[in-house]
C-alpha positions in Angstrom: 0.0 0.0 0.0 1.6 3.2 -1.1 0.6 6.7 0.0 1.1 9.9 -1.7 2.7 11.3 1.5 5.5 8.8 1.9 8.7 9.9 0.2 9.7 6.3 0.9 6.8 4.7 -1.1 6.5 5.7 -4.7 8.6 7.1 -7.6 7.3 10.4 -8.9 8.7 13.4 -10.8 6.6 16.3 -9.6 8.7 19.1 -8.1 7.1 20.8 -5.2 7.7 24.6 -5.2 6.3 26.5 -2.2 6.6 30.1 -1.3 5.7 31.1 2.2 6.4 33.0 5.3 9.3 31.0 6.6 12.5 32.3 5.0 16.1 31.7 5.9 19.5 33.0 5.0 21.3 30.2 3.1 24.7 28.9 4.1 27.5 30.9 2.6 29.2 27.8 1.2 28.5 24.4 -0.1 28.6 21.6 2.6 32.0 20.2 3.3 33.0 17.4 0.9 31.4 19.0 -2.1 27.8 17.9 -1.5 25.3 19.9 -3.4 23.3 22.4 -1.3 20.1 20.6 -2.5 21.4 17.3 -1.0 23.5 18.3 2.1 23.0 14.8 3.6 25.5 13.5 1.0 28.4 15.2 2.8 31.5 13.0 3.0 31.2 12.0 6.6 31.9 8.3 6.0 35.0 6.3 4.8 32.9 4.5 2.3 30.2 5.8 -0.1 26.8 5.1 1.4 23.5 4.4 -0.5 22.1 7.8 0.5 25.1 9.5 -1.1 24.2 8.3 -4.5 21.4 8.7 -7.0 19.0 5.8 -7.6 20.7 3.2 -9.7 19.3 2.5 -13.1 16.8 -0.4 -13.3 18.3 -3.6 -14.7 17.0 -4.3 -18.2 14.9 -7.4 -18.7 16.6 -10.0 -21.0 15.4 -9.6 -24.5 12.5 -12.0 -25.3 12.4 -13.3 -21.7 9.3 -13.6 -19.6 8.1 -10.3 -18.2 6.7 -9.9 -14.6 2.9 -9.9 -14.4 3.0 -7.4 -11.5 6.3 -5.4 -11.9 7.4 -3.8 -8.7 8.5 -0.2 -9.2 9.6 1.5 -6.0 12.4 3.6 -4.6 13.7 3.5 -1.1 14.0 6.9 0.7 17.8 6.7 0.7 18.1 7.9 -2.9 15.1 10.1 -3.0 15.2 13.9 -3.3 12.5 16.5 -3.1 11.7 16.0 -6.8 10.2 12.7 -5.8 7.4 14.2 -3.8 3.9 13.9 -5.2 1.2 16.2 -3.7 -2.2 14.9 -2.9 -4.3 16.6 -5.5 -7.0 19.0 -4.6 -5.9 19.5 -1.0 -4.1 22.1 1.1 -4.0 20.4 4.5 -1.1 22.7 5.6 -3.4 25.8 5.6 -3.3 26.9 9.3 -6.7 28.6 8.9 -8.4 25.2 8.3 -9.0 23.5 11.6 -9.7 19.8 12.3 -13.3 18.9 12.0 -13.2 17.0 15.3 -10.4 18.8 17.1 -7.4 21.0 16.7 -4.9 20.3 19.5 -3.3 23.2 21.2 0.4 22.4 21.8 3.3 24.1 23.6 6.8 24.0 22.1 9.2 24.5 25.0 12.9 25.0 24.2 15.9 24.3 26.4 19.6 24.6 26.0 22.6 23.8 28.2 25.9 25.3 29.6 27.8 23.2 27.1 25.3 23.1 24.3 23.7 26.1 22.7 21.1 25.7 20.0 23.0 24.6 16.9 21.2 27.1 14.6 22.8 29.9 16.7 26.3 28.7 15.6 28.3 29.3 12.4 27.5 27.0 9.4 29.0 23.5 9.5 30.9 24.3 12.8 30.0 21.2 14.9 31.5 17.7 14.7 28.5 16.7 12.7 29.1 19.6 10.3 25.9 21.3 11.3 24.0 23.7 11.1 23.2 23.4 7.4 21.2 26.2 5.7 20.3 28.2 8.8 23.0 29.6 11.1 24.0 32.4 13.5 20.4 33.0 14.7 20.0 35.1 17.9 19.1 32.9 20.9 15.9 34.9 21.4 14.8 34.2 17.8 15.2 30.4 18.1 11.7 29.6 19.6 9.8 31.4 16.9 12.1 29.9 14.2 11.4 26.3 15.3 7.7 27.0 15.8 7.4 28.2 12.3 9.7 25.5 10.8 7.6 22.8 12.4 4.1 24.2 11.8 4.0 27.2 9.4 4.2 26.5 5.6 7.4 28.1 4.3 10.4 27.8 2.0 12.6 25.8 4.4 10.0 23.2 5.2 8.8 23.1 1.6 5.3 23.8 2.9 5.1 20.7 5.1 4.0 21.0 8.7 2.9 18.9 11.7 -0.6 20.3 11.2 -0.6 19.2 7.5 0.5 15.7 8.5 -2.3 15.2 11.0 -4.9 16.8 8.8 -4.0 14.6 5.8 -3.6 11.4 7.9 -7.0 11.9 9.6 -8.7 13.2 6.5 -9.3 16.6 8.1 -10.4 15.4 11.5 -7.3 16.4 13.7 -5.2 19.5 13.4 -2.3 21.0 15.4 -1.5 24.5 16.7 1.8 25.4 18.4 2.9 28.2 20.6 6.6 28.5 21.5 8.3 29.2 24.9 11.9 29.6 26.0 14.8 29.3 25.6 15.4 28.0 29.1 18.9 27.2 30.3 19.2 23.9 32.1 21.6 23.9 35.1 23.4 20.7 34.0 25.3 19.8 30.8 23.5 18.1 28.1 25.3 14.7 28.5 23.9 14.4 32.1 20.5 14.1 30.4 21.6 12.0 27.4 23.5 9.3 29.2 21.1 7.2 31.1 20.7 3.6 32.4 18.4 2.0 29.9 20.7 2.6 26.9 24.2 3.2 28.3 23.8 0.7 31.2 25.7 2.9 33.7 28.7 3.4 31.4 30.2 6.6 30.0 29.3 9.1 32.7 32.2 11.6 33.2 33.9 11.9 36.6 31.9 14.3 38.8 28.8 14.3 36.6 25.4 13.1 37.6 24.0 11.3 34.6 20.4 10.1 34.1 18.8 13.4 34.9 15.1 13.9 34.0 15.0 16.4 31.1 11.2 16.3 30.9 10.9 17.2 34.6 13.6 19.9 34.6 12.3 21.5 31.4 8.7 21.5 32.6 9.8 23.1 35.9 11.7 25.8 34.1 8.7 26.5 31.8 6.2 26.7 34.7 8.5 28.9 36.7 8.6 31.3 33.7 4.9 31.3 32.7 3.0 30.0 35.7 0.9 26.8 36.1 -2.3 28.5 34.9 -0.7 29.4 31.5 0.8 25.9 31.2 -2.6 24.3 31.9 -4.0 25.9 28.7 -2.2 23.4 26.5 -3.3 20.0 25.5 0.3 18.6 25.1 3.9 19.7 25.3 6.8 19.2 22.8 10.1 19.7 24.6 12.8 20.7 22.2 16.4 20.1 23.4 19.4 21.9 21.8 21.7 19.7 19.8 21.5 16.3 18.1 19.4 13.3 19.1 20.8 9.9 19.6 18.3 8.2 17.3 19.8 10.0 14.3 23.5 9.6 15.2 24.1 6.3 17.0 24.6 4.4 13.7 25.9 7.1 11.4 28.5 8.4 13.8 29.2 5.0 15.3 29.6 1.8 13.4 29.1 3.4 10.0 31.9 5.9 10.6 34.3 3.8 12.6 35.4 0.2 11.9 35.8 -0.8 15.5 35.0 0.9 18.8 38.7 1.5 19.4 38.8 3.5 16.1 36.5 6.2 17.5 38.5 9.5 17.4 39.0 11.9 20.3 36.7 14.4 18.5 33.8 12.0 19.1 35.0 11.1 22.6 34.1 12.3 26.1 35.4 15.3 28.1 36.8 12.8 30.6 40.1 11.4 29.3 39.8 8.3 31.6 36.8 7.1 29.6 37.0 5.4 26.2 35.8 7.2 23.1 32.9 4.7 22.6 29.9 3.9 24.8 26.9 1.6 24.9 23.8 2.5 22.8 20.4 1.1 22.2 20.4 -1.4 19.3 24.0 -2.5 19.0 26.9 -2.9 21.4 28.6 0.4 20.9 28.6 3.9 19.2 30.8 7.0 19.6 30.6 8.6 23.1 29.3 11.8 21.6 26.4 10.0 19.9 25.6 8.1 23.1 25.4 11.4 25.0 22.6 12.8 22.8 19.0 12.5 24.0 16.7 9.9 22.5 13.2 11.2 21.5 10.4 9.7 23.5 6.9 10.4 24.7 5.1 10.0 28.1 1.8 11.2 29.6 1.0 14.2 27.4 4.5 15.3 26.4 7.4 14.3 24.2 11.1 15.2 24.0 12.9 15.9 20.7 16.2 17.6 19.6 17.1 19.9 16.8 17.9 17.1 14.4 14.4 15.6 15.0 12.5 16.2 11.8 8.8 17.1 11.6 7.7 13.5 11.4 9.5 12.7 14.6 7.0 15.0 16.3 4.2 13.3 14.4 5.5 9.9 15.6 5.7 11.0 19.2 2.3 12.7 19.1 0.9 9.4 18.1 2.2 8.1 21.4 0.6 11.1 23.2 -2.7 10.0 21.6 -2.1 6.5 23.0 -0.9 4.6 19.8 2.1 2.4 20.4 5.2 1.6 18.4 5.2 -1.2 15.7 8.8 -2.1 15.0 11.5 -4.6 15.8 15.3 -4.4 16.1 16.6 -5.3 12.7 20.2 -4.7 14.0 19.9 -7.3 16.8 21.2 -10.8 16.9 19.2 -12.6 15.6 17.7 -9.8 13.5 14.0 -9.3 13.8 12.0 -8.5 10.8 10.3 -5.1 10.7 7.0 -5.9 9.0 5.6 -2.5 8.3 8.9 -0.8 7.6 8.8 2.5 5.7 5.0 2.3 5.1 3.9 3.1 8.7 4.5 6.1 10.9 4.9 4.0 14.0 7.7 2.1 12.3 10.5 3.2 10.0 8.1 5.3 8.0 8.9 8.0 10.6 12.3 8.3 8.9 10.9 9.0 5.4 12.1 12.0 3.5 14.8 12.9 1.1 18.0 10.9 1.9 16.0 8.5 4.1 16.9 7.1 7.6 20.6 8.0 7.5 20.1 11.7 6.6 18.4 12.5 9.9 21.5 14.0 11.5 21.0 17.3 9.6 20.1 20.5 11.6 17.5 21.8 10.9 15.8 18.5 10.0 15.1 19.0 6.3 15.9 15.5 5.0 15.0 12.1 6.5 12.2 12.3 9.1 10.8 15.4 7.4 8.1 13.6 5.5 6.8 10.6 7.5 4.4 7.9 6.1 0.8 7.9 7.2 -0.5 5.4 9.8 -1.5 2.1 8.4 -5.2 1.1 8.7 -4.8 -0.8 12.0 -3.5 2.3 13.8 -5.9 4.6 12.1 -8.8 2.5 13.4 -7.2 2.2 16.8 -6.7 5.9 17.0 -10.3 6.6 16.0 -11.6 4.1 18.5 -9.6 5.8 21.3 -10.9 9.2 20.3 -14.5 7.9 20.4 -14.0 6.3 23.8 -12.4 9.4 25.2 -14.3 11.8 27.5 -16.9 14.1 25.8 -15.8 17.6 25.3 -16.9 20.2 27.8 -17.3 23.8 26.5 -14.3 25.8 27.5 -12.2 22.7 28.5 -10.2 20.6 26.1 -11.1 16.9 25.8 -8.5 14.9 27.7 -5.9 13.0 25.7 -5.6 9.2 26.2 -2.8 8.5 28.7 -0.4 5.6 29.0 -2.1 2.5 30.5 -5.7 3.6 29.6 -6.7 0.3 28.1 -5.5 -3.1 27.0 -2.6 -2.9 24.6 -2.4 0.9 25.2 -0.5 0.2 28.4 3.0 1.5 28.2 2.4 2.9 24.7 0.7 -0.1 23.2 2.7 -3.2 22.3 2.3 -3.8 18.6 3.7 -6.8 16.9 7.4 -7.2 17.7 7.6 -4.1 19.8 11.0 -3.4 21.3 10.1 -3.4 25.0 13.3 -1.6 26.1 11.6 1.7 25.7 8.8 0.9 28.1 10.9 1.1 31.2 12.5 4.5 30.7 10.9 6.4 33.5 7.5 5.4 32.3 8.1 6.7 28.8 5.9 5.1 26.2 7.8 5.5 22.9 11.0 6.4 21.3 12.3 6.2 17.8 
């Protein structure tokens, strides 16, 4: 089943050109390594050329006179896709913020936090980090960052090619559910970013620098800073909260800046190592035995009880994925990197699986900041999850004038407990301080 939304689903040649309110100053130079400014994810980060650094290979010709397939399969994986592959759903403009959901438009707060050691990457010079970010947007004033990310995520513009979280949910629900966002911050956390990124469920007690207190609760500390600034009464006006953390997320870096970049864990360079020289340059991570320490120190996106946590590299569909959890729909993926490997049945076709990573360049281009490549154009929900979401909405409390209808919470019913265990769900997420999902 292919959807017009999924950049990981069908080959098309319609070029989307959008003009809008969100404009940016382009980077002054091409990305390092000679990558084209239209495909910055092809930057030469890796010792070997990767699939997402190439164009789609030409199809193999059928032998002359040989039997032809009855049902030929013509598809292209997201890795080689570019924005020219996007096909717009005809006759619609779901991104129009003036059009609200017929059943509900959710009112969300986008709360931004940074750290003593980690400012927002978009406030830094172009390609200045170890990940060669930011790309395309740089040197923003710190006070301008909340409005920038609010508009990038939910206001049609040039940088996001007209695609927003509101558009995604309106299209996915056929006009039933929309999203509005207000931004707050930036709030400075008292502790360095790695004290939040390195935690027990993924790093297993390893990699915490001497004198640091790792495993801190970013959601709790960020919420406390927000409420201290705006007051509990203001905070209570919002149906949900997206917490946006400065820097990279681990989901988009553990593989690309771990085993894809370095042959063995002992090959990880000091640049990707910790501030503590007594620690190795590698550390434990989620799916495989090791990654670079720097990748392991990034936060992993997750959702719990009405809020989710993301980072600057988290693309728009990461927010759509985590909002699915906020609505009570669980993950539906396995660990294809485990031993033995476990098949991922719905793959790039489903938002609660690897379809979250769809977008130009595919899963391995999600390290870009801002997130304009992989995870910028996620797949819709498959029929099972659309039915499940609709059932949850119908079973929710009836709306009361002047009061938003409550969202479904973790553990509300049956397989919704701890985020809903779909086929092959990786249960390691479920124990992370009660978090219900994480890419």
